[in-house]
N, CA, C and O of each residue as an XYZ file, in Angstrom:
600
protein
N       4.388     13.959      1.651
C       4.420     12.789      0.250
C       6.125     13.152      0.517
O       6.713     12.074      0.428
N       7.019     14.159      0.780
C       8.096     13.449      0.520
C       8.978     12.898      2.115
O      10.075     12.454      2.453
N       7.994     13.186      2.573
C       8.750     13.069      3.946
C       8.541     11.482      4.055
O       9.343     10.750      4.634
N       7.394     11.048      3.444
C       7.432      9.104      2.817
C       8.918      8.651      2.461
O       9.782      7.966      3.008
N       8.795      9.339      1.329
C       9.901      9.268      0.521
C      11.216      9.332      1.420
O      12.189      8.692      1.022
N      11.305     10.006      2.515
C      13.077     10.322      3.192
C      12.943      9.139      3.774
O      13.822      8.290      3.625
N      11.824      8.894      4.528
C      11.544      7.402      5.388
C      12.139      6.489      4.507
O      13.253      5.971      4.597
N      11.155      6.325      3.521
C      11.904      4.893      3.047
C      13.182      4.343      2.522
O      13.705      3.235      2.401
N      13.580      6.095      2.157
C      15.050      6.181      1.491
C      15.899      5.611      2.596
O      16.358      4.469      2.574
N      16.089      6.557      3.641
C      16.651      5.993      4.943
C      16.863      4.649      5.385
O      17.949      4.080      5.498
N      15.428      4.080      5.686
C      14.916      2.539      6.115
C      15.624      1.864      5.059
O      16.314      0.910      5.418
N      15.606      2.115      3.990
C      16.136      1.053      2.848
C      16.931      1.273      2.662
O      17.289      0.398      1.874
N      18.000      2.169      2.845
C      20.023      2.012      2.921
C      20.792      1.001      2.594
O      21.436      0.809      1.562
N      20.648      0.175      3.837
C      20.989     -0.736      4.451
C      20.236     -1.902      3.543
O      21.159     -2.455      2.945
N      19.153     -2.448      3.213
C      18.907     -2.859      2.691
C      19.452     -2.886      0.634
O      19.703     -3.704     -0.251
N      19.373     -1.552      0.823
C      19.610     -1.555     -1.027
C      21.479     -2.142     -0.917
O      21.986     -2.914     -1.731
N      22.135     -1.588      0.167
C      23.732     -2.452     -0.256
C      23.327     -4.192     -0.450
O      24.066     -4.928     -1.104
N      22.138     -4.661      0.176
C      22.804     -6.387      0.309
C      21.769     -6.775     -1.273
O      21.689     -7.971     -1.551
N      21.081     -5.822     -2.163
C      20.602     -6.394     -2.733
C      21.230     -6.075     -4.911
O      21.818     -5.072     -5.314
N      20.945     -6.897     -5.495
C      21.843     -6.663     -7.042
C      21.107     -5.324     -7.872
O      21.446     -4.527     -8.746
N      20.200     -5.531     -7.247
C      19.360     -3.798     -8.027
C      18.198     -2.868     -7.039
O      17.420     -3.631     -6.466
N      17.980     -1.603     -6.785
C      17.113     -1.095     -6.173
C      15.938     -1.602     -5.379
O      15.006     -2.012     -6.072
N      15.784     -1.660     -4.082
C      14.674     -2.066     -4.088
C      13.103     -1.402     -4.731
O      12.858     -0.200     -4.635
N      12.472     -2.040     -5.150
C      11.151     -0.996     -5.385
C      10.543     -0.359     -4.888
O       9.503     -0.102     -5.493
N      10.718      0.281     -3.594
C      10.475      1.066     -3.097
C      10.528      2.366     -3.429
O       9.750      3.317     -3.505
N      12.353      2.002     -3.712
C      12.929      3.645     -3.761
C      12.650      3.941     -5.033
O      12.745      5.161     -5.164
N      12.232      3.212     -6.436
C      11.778      3.512     -7.644
C      10.151      4.489     -7.295
O       9.321      4.970     -8.065
N      10.217      4.469     -6.262
C       8.215      4.702     -5.804
C       8.382      6.483     -6.465
O       9.008      7.213     -5.697
N       7.909      7.115     -7.694
C       7.635      8.538     -7.802
C       6.483      8.833     -6.883
O       5.550      8.078     -6.610
N       6.749     10.327     -6.352
C       5.432     10.674     -5.488
C       4.505     10.994     -6.367
O       3.570     11.685     -5.962
N       4.529     10.656     -7.496
C       3.019     10.695     -7.761
C       1.964      9.206     -7.459
O       0.749      9.013     -7.432
N       3.000      8.481     -7.296
C       2.137      7.003     -6.359
C       2.295      7.287     -5.446
O       1.073      7.159     -5.380
N       2.663      7.678     -4.254
C       2.718      7.835     -3.620
C       1.622      8.241     -2.578
O       1.200      7.843     -1.492
N       1.329      9.463     -3.678
C       0.401     10.700     -2.881
C      -1.130     10.137     -3.817
O      -2.230     10.594     -3.505
N      -0.949      8.976     -5.110
C      -2.197      7.479     -4.920
C      -2.581      7.063     -3.903
O      -3.742      6.965     -3.505
N      -1.676      6.800     -3.434
C      -1.793      5.532     -1.595
C      -2.646      6.663     -0.992
O      -3.869      6.549     -1.074
N      -2.149      7.668     -0.435
C      -2.827      8.597      0.249
C      -4.179      8.942      0.289
O      -4.887      8.929      1.295
N      -4.581      9.318     -1.088
C      -5.557      9.894     -1.530
C      -6.739      8.611     -1.475
O      -7.965      8.722     -1.481
N      -5.960      7.462     -1.425
C      -7.135      5.872     -1.738
C      -6.732      5.758     -0.411
O      -7.022      4.583     -0.187
N      -6.045      6.396      1.074
C      -6.269      5.907      2.461
C      -6.022      4.903      2.698
O      -6.482      4.224      3.616
N      -4.888      4.481      1.553
C      -3.745      2.760      2.044
C      -2.626      3.327      2.444
O      -1.951      2.360      2.796
N      -1.808      4.559      2.667
C      -1.012      4.946      3.498
C      -0.710      5.735      4.683
O      -1.044      6.904      4.875
N       0.017      4.908      5.530
C      -0.413      5.290      6.947
C       1.005      5.952      7.046
O       1.823      6.019      6.129
N       1.156      6.450      8.380
C       2.166      7.072      8.937
C       2.413      6.693      9.843
O       1.409      6.062     10.175
N       3.709      6.533     11.218
C       3.559      6.646     12.353
C       3.796      8.243     12.861
O       4.041      9.128     12.041
N       3.701      8.481     14.188
C       4.256      9.974     14.584
C       4.642      9.871     16.067
O       3.785      9.445     16.841
N       6.196     10.320     16.672
C       6.143     10.732     17.653
C       6.238     12.204     17.817
O       7.137     12.857     17.286
N       5.109     12.833     18.711
C       4.624     14.089     19.051
C       4.314     14.686     17.765
O       3.139     14.601     17.407
N       5.319     15.402     16.832
C       4.355     15.497     15.932
C       5.351     15.261     14.190
O       5.177     15.617     13.025
N       6.278     14.544     14.884
C       7.286     14.616     13.728
C       6.839     12.583     13.327
O       6.687     11.602     14.055
N       6.753     12.915     11.114
C       6.905     11.941     10.769
C       7.877     10.533     11.099
O       8.916     10.674     10.455
N       7.899      9.436     11.753
C       9.008      8.724     11.709
C       8.405      7.337     10.740
O       8.841      7.131      9.607
N       7.816      6.845     11.103
C       7.122      5.586     10.263
C       6.035      5.618      9.272
O       5.129      6.452      9.259
N       6.183      4.698      8.484
C       5.281      4.630      6.616
C       5.159      3.067      6.730
O       5.977      2.253      7.158
N       3.897      2.890      6.220
C       3.960      1.727      5.268
C       2.332      1.739      4.246
O       1.450      2.593      4.349
N       2.325      0.599      3.359
C       0.910      0.972      3.126
C       0.503     -0.300      3.229
O       1.268     -1.220      2.939
N      -0.916     -0.542      3.709
C      -1.801     -1.360      3.444
C      -2.711     -1.651      2.540
O      -3.112     -0.693      1.879
N      -3.207     -2.804      2.289
C      -3.993     -2.703      1.274
C      -4.873     -4.247      1.713
O      -4.377     -5.179      2.346
N      -6.143     -4.181      1.224
C      -6.863     -5.474      1.193
C      -7.084     -6.405     -0.756
O      -7.367     -5.858     -1.822
N      -6.946     -7.127     -0.614
C      -7.019     -8.269     -2.153
C      -7.465     -9.418     -1.231
O      -6.896    -10.210     -0.479
N      -9.762     -8.958     -1.928
C     -10.178     -9.914     -1.267
C      -9.971    -10.412     -0.289
O     -10.302     -9.491      0.458
N      -9.719    -11.058      0.238
C     -10.185    -11.632      2.019
C      -8.685    -11.974      2.228
O      -8.410    -12.924      2.961
N      -7.389    -11.041      1.446
C      -5.949    -11.324      1.963
C      -5.740     -9.412      2.033
O      -5.788     -8.588      1.119
N      -5.503     -9.237      3.520
C      -4.537     -8.204      3.951
C      -3.390     -8.261      3.275
O      -3.098     -9.361      2.807
N      -2.104     -6.683      2.963
C      -1.037     -6.659      2.222
C      -0.524     -5.987      3.011
O      -1.260     -5.009      2.881
N       0.317     -5.643      3.913
C       1.424     -4.946      3.906
C       2.266     -4.553      3.498
O       3.181     -5.277      3.890
N       2.829     -3.446      2.612
C       3.602     -3.186      1.720
C       4.427     -1.754      2.323
O       4.068     -1.162      3.341
N       5.649     -1.333      1.427
C       6.599     -0.354      2.546
C       6.357      0.481      3.728
O       5.902      1.603      3.951
N       6.978     -0.787      4.596
C       7.069     -0.862      5.966
C       8.586     -0.099      6.278
O       9.685     -0.555      5.963
N       8.347      1.029      6.898
C      10.084      1.888      6.488
C       9.258      2.199      8.630
O       8.218      2.189      9.288
N      10.923      2.442      8.725
C      11.278      3.576     10.221
C      12.512      4.708     10.333
O      13.295      4.518     11.264
N      12.626      5.245      9.933
C      13.913      6.119      9.986
C      14.432      5.925     11.100
O      13.995      6.150     12.229
N      16.012      5.213     10.524
C      16.871      5.163     11.465
C      16.760      5.621     12.736
O      16.743      4.785     13.640
N      16.677      6.832     13.008
C      16.549      7.252     14.535
C      15.718      7.092     14.879
O      15.578      8.098     15.574
N      14.810      6.510     15.004
C      13.735      5.943     15.934
C      13.494      4.286     15.853
O      12.463      3.710     16.202
N      14.926      3.548     15.205
C      14.452      2.454     15.650
C      14.142      1.646     16.417
O      13.660      2.307     17.337
N      14.072      0.381     16.742
C      14.575     -0.296     18.070
C      13.361      0.695     19.274
O      13.625      0.956     20.447
N      12.431      0.972     18.740
C      11.241      1.431     19.647
C       9.944      1.436     19.584
O       9.059      2.207     19.953
N      10.020     -0.168     18.726
C       8.540     -1.117     18.702
C       7.617      0.197     17.750
O       6.387      0.236     17.794
N       8.144      0.838     17.226
C       7.437      1.626     15.678
C       6.778      0.708     14.568
O       5.672      0.709     14.026
N       8.522     -0.494     14.393
C       7.397     -0.902     13.283
C       6.482     -2.158     13.760
O       6.123     -2.926     12.867
N       6.097     -2.413     15.018
C       6.020     -3.533     15.420
C       4.216     -2.733     15.903
O       3.222     -3.458     15.941
N       4.163     -1.729     16.109
C       2.996     -0.849     16.557
C       2.295     -0.922     14.710
O       1.152     -1.336     14.519
N       3.114     -0.501     13.646
C       2.695      0.081     12.350
C       2.277     -1.618     12.314
O       1.270     -1.458     13.004
N       2.277     -2.461     12.160
C       2.045     -3.860     11.895
C       1.211     -3.816     12.631
O       0.224     -3.395     12.028
N       0.950     -4.036     13.793
C      -0.344     -4.325     14.420
C      -1.502     -3.114     14.247
O      -2.615     -3.118     14.773
N      -1.051     -2.281     13.542
C      -1.990     -1.321     13.025
C      -2.755     -1.817     11.508
O      -3.844     -1.480     11.045
N      -1.745     -2.716     10.988
C      -2.694     -3.330     10.059
C      -3.411     -4.148     10.302
O      -4.617     -3.980     10.122
N      -2.835     -5.466     10.859
C      -4.185     -6.352     11.283
C      -4.490     -6.058     12.016
O      -4.378     -7.132     12.606
N      -4.907     -5.385     12.779
C      -6.286     -4.524     13.370
C      -7.747     -4.109     12.330
O      -8.944     -4.377     12.220
N      -6.395     -3.072     11.557
C      -7.628     -2.697     10.539
C      -7.824     -3.864      9.169
O      -8.696     -3.482      8.387
N      -7.132     -5.244      8.763
C      -7.323     -5.987      7.932
C      -8.511     -7.241      8.386
O      -9.041     -7.987      7.564
N      -8.777     -7.263      9.894
C      -9.514     -8.099     10.691
C     -10.970     -7.578     10.887
O     -11.997     -8.255     10.928
N     -10.784     -5.697     11.045
C     -11.943     -5.217     11.518
C     -13.011     -5.317      9.877
O     -14.233     -5.173      9.833
N     -12.040     -5.612      8.634
C     -12.288     -5.855      7.178
C     -12.456     -7.408      6.969
O     -12.295     -7.992      5.898
N     -12.810     -7.983      8.181
C     -13.027     -9.448      7.265
C     -11.888    -10.387      7.166
O     -11.958    -11.589      7.421
N     -10.833     -9.749      6.776
C      -9.455    -10.675      5.772
C      -8.905    -11.528      7.072
O      -8.553    -11.300      8.229
N      -8.993    -12.233      6.511
C      -8.691    -14.138      6.748
C      -7.016    -14.083      6.966
O      -6.458    -14.745      7.841
N      -6.542    -13.488      6.346
C      -4.750    -13.169      7.288
C      -4.671    -11.865      6.511
O      -5.511    -11.118      6.009
N      -3.071    -11.872      6.618
C      -2.501    -10.815      6.091
C      -1.108    -10.966      5.567
O      -0.449    -11.827      6.150
N      -0.512    -10.322      4.597
C       0.742    -11.148      3.779
C       2.135     -9.960      3.561
O       1.551     -8.876      3.577
N       3.053     -9.785      3.448
C       3.777     -9.115      3.007
C       5.394    -10.197      2.816
O       5.955    -11.178      3.304
N       5.520     -9.300      1.902
C       7.216     -9.820      1.431
C       8.360     -8.808      1.649
O       8.432     -7.583      1.561
N       9.580    -10.196      2.098
C      10.577     -9.577      2.208
C      12.024    -10.400      1.271
O      12.268    -11.499      0.772
N      12.686     -9.085      1.444
C      14.163     -9.562      0.463
C      14.579    -10.909      1.376
O      14.667    -10.955      2.603
N      14.806    -11.980      0.424
C      15.694    -13.659      1.008
C      17.174    -12.564      1.930
O      17.502    -12.686      3.110
N      17.714    -11.698      1.014
C      19.070    -11.462      1.618
C      19.111    -10.741      2.672
O      20.151    -10.466      3.271
N      17.636    -10.261      3.084
C      17.935     -9.518      4.348
C      17.184    -10.045      5.303
O      16.011     -9.703      5.447
N      17.853    -11.057      6.165
C      18.251    -11.679      7.080
C      17.040    -11.178      8.485
O      16.474    -11.993      9.215
N      16.864     -9.466      8.571
C      17.084     -8.915      9.678
C      15.415     -9.053      9.361
O      14.684     -9.581     10.199
N      14.862     -8.506      8.020
C      13.747     -8.089      7.477
C      12.986     -9.305      8.331
O      12.254     -8.950      9.254
N      13.152    -10.859      8.025
C      12.179    -12.216      8.085
C      11.607    -12.659      9.631
O      10.606    -13.228     10.065
N      13.493    -11.739     10.494
C      14.124    -12.555     11.481
C      12.868    -11.389     12.118
O      12.201    -11.941     12.993
N      12.407     -9.828     11.832
C      11.385     -9.309     12.464
C      10.154     -9.787     12.535
O       9.620     -9.924     13.636
N       9.599    -10.071     11.535
C       7.944    -10.794     10.918
C       8.218    -11.763     11.981
O       7.688    -11.606     13.080
N       9.215    -13.025     11.687
C       8.896    -13.861     12.908
C       8.446    -13.521     13.674
O       7.218    -13.451     13.717
N       9.075    -13.218     14.460
C       8.977    -12.094     16.075
C       7.567    -11.678     16.244
O       7.204    -11.052     17.240
N       6.696    -12.047     15.201
C       5.897    -10.649     15.597
C       4.886    -12.243     14.724
O       4.078    -11.813     13.901
N       4.882    -13.591     14.818
C       3.928    -14.241     14.652
C       3.610    -14.824     12.694
O       2.724    -15.522     12.200
N       4.736    -14.158     12.124
C       4.418    -14.619     10.665
C       4.971    -15.377     10.463
O       6.160    -15.309     10.776
N       4.394    -16.720      9.735
C       5.202    -17.865      9.145
C       5.995    -17.373      8.230
O       5.996    -16.143      8.287
N       6.902    -17.940      7.129
C       7.358    -17.857      5.974
C       6.058    -19.256      4.792
O       5.436    -20.310      4.927
N       6.273    -18.535      4.093
C       4.924    -19.580      3.228
C       5.352    -20.079      1.670
O       4.745    -20.907      0.990
N       6.479    -19.392      1.331
C       7.032    -19.406     -0.015
C       8.138    -18.577     -0.332
O       8.226    -17.566      0.364
N       9.211    -18.781     -1.410
C      10.100    -18.099     -1.905
C      10.260    -18.685     -3.245
O      10.301    -19.841     -3.666
N      10.373    -16.955     -4.038
C      10.560    -17.402     -5.144
C      11.714    -15.779     -5.706
O      11.889    -14.814     -4.963
N      12.311    -15.906     -7.111
C      12.966    -15.409     -7.285
C      12.065    -14.108     -8.452
O      11.008    -14.268     -9.062
N      12.842    -13.062     -8.422
C      12.245    -12.236     -9.040
C      12.588    -10.866     -9.201
O      12.392    -10.141     -8.226
N      13.202    -10.214    -10.546
C      14.115     -9.756    -11.006
C      15.267    -10.109    -10.196
O      15.685     -9.367     -9.307
N      15.788    -11.231    -10.487
C      17.135    -11.405     -9.674
C      16.807    -11.725     -8.258
O      17.753    -12.227     -7.650
N      15.934    -11.597     -7.715
C      16.155    -11.468     -6.005
C      15.387    -12.506     -5.231
O      14.227    -12.694     -5.595
N      15.830    -13.173     -4.272
C      14.809    -13.462     -3.720
C      13.852    -12.891     -2.517
O      14.116    -12.304     -1.468
N      12.569    -13.337     -3.152
C      11.550    -12.546     -2.183
C      11.037    -13.869     -1.397
O      10.831    -14.961     -1.927
N      10.882    -13.570     -0.107
C      10.444    -14.048      1.074
C       8.659    -14.102      1.136
O       8.307    -13.456      2.123
N       7.661    -14.576      0.514
C       6.239    -14.950      1.066
C       5.870    -14.984      2.973
O       5.470    -15.981      3.574
N       5.996    -14.364      3.255
C       5.444    -14.532      4.425
C       3.808    -14.096      4.585
O       3.268    -13.223      3.904
N       2.997    -15.082      5.874
C       1.341    -14.575      6.317
C       0.877    -14.986      7.582
O       0.686    -16.194      7.720
N       0.642    -14.190      8.594
C       0.190    -14.513      9.138
C      -1.552    -14.677      9.330
O      -2.230    -13.698      9.021
N      -2.204    -15.847      9.810
C      -3.476    -15.972      9.676
C      -4.568    -15.724     11.103
O      -4.209    -15.888     12.269
N      -5.827    -15.335     10.698
C      -6.322    -14.734     11.754
C      -6.914    -15.361     12.949
O      -6.747    -16.284     12.152
N      -7.345    -15.738     13.853
C      -8.167    -16.493     13.940
C      -7.825    -18.156     14.183
O      -8.609    -18.718     14.948
N      -6.942    -18.831     13.716
C      -6.635    -19.678     13.494
C      -7.281    -20.313     14.460
O      -7.317    -19.646     15.494
N      -7.931    -21.588     14.541
C      -8.572    -21.964     15.444
C      -7.958    -23.404     15.706
O      -7.787    -24.201     14.783
N      -7.641    -23.682     17.019
C      -6.799    -24.983     16.982
C      -8.073    -25.775     17.128
O      -9.185    -25.516     17.590
N      -7.653    -26.575     16.704
C      -9.084    -27.915     16.668
C      -8.973    -29.187     17.579
O      -8.357    -30.174     17.178
N      -9.683    -29.149     19.029
C      -9.632    -30.007     20.095
C     -10.067    -31.160     19.957
O     -10.746    -31.344     18.947
N      -9.851    -32.306     20.869
C     -10.009    -33.410     20.542
C     -11.510    -33.682     21.585
O     -11.543    -33.600     22.813
N     -12.421    -33.947     20.855
C     -13.786    -34.051     22.043
C     -13.490    -35.163     22.787
O     -12.706    -36.004     22.346
N     -14.372    -35.357     24.594
C     -13.747    -36.086     25.305
C     -14.464    -37.837     24.752
O     -15.611    -38.151     24.435
N     -13.384    -38.530     24.826
C     -14.252    -39.884     24.582
C     -15.668    -40.091     25.497
O     -16.358    -41.099     25.348
């Protein structure tokens, strides 16, 4: 649990500087993180035996939700975040979710660009506690309608 908290603090340090308030991920206590571990919603990325990334994945009805994705600054740009997201997508597809959603801060363009690159689309923007929040979604098994020949 302490390792997860350390990774969150490290990963969110540059984000915190861009916001008018601390990110919610940094306000979570170890008790809440512990409960998510016990429920099986908290995942970690390992390099060797070192925990270098974390995320939380839940399902709300037929919608998968990714929260608290964070990778240690010493291990960025190694596709660890992408692999965590792919794992979440595989989990949710296996649980028959129709799509997966996540939120990013509007002021943190790097977050949005990361998810854009891996196929997520912005759906809405809203204000929450003085910050613009961008909801992004990836739909599974989007079927392209083909025209039938005449």
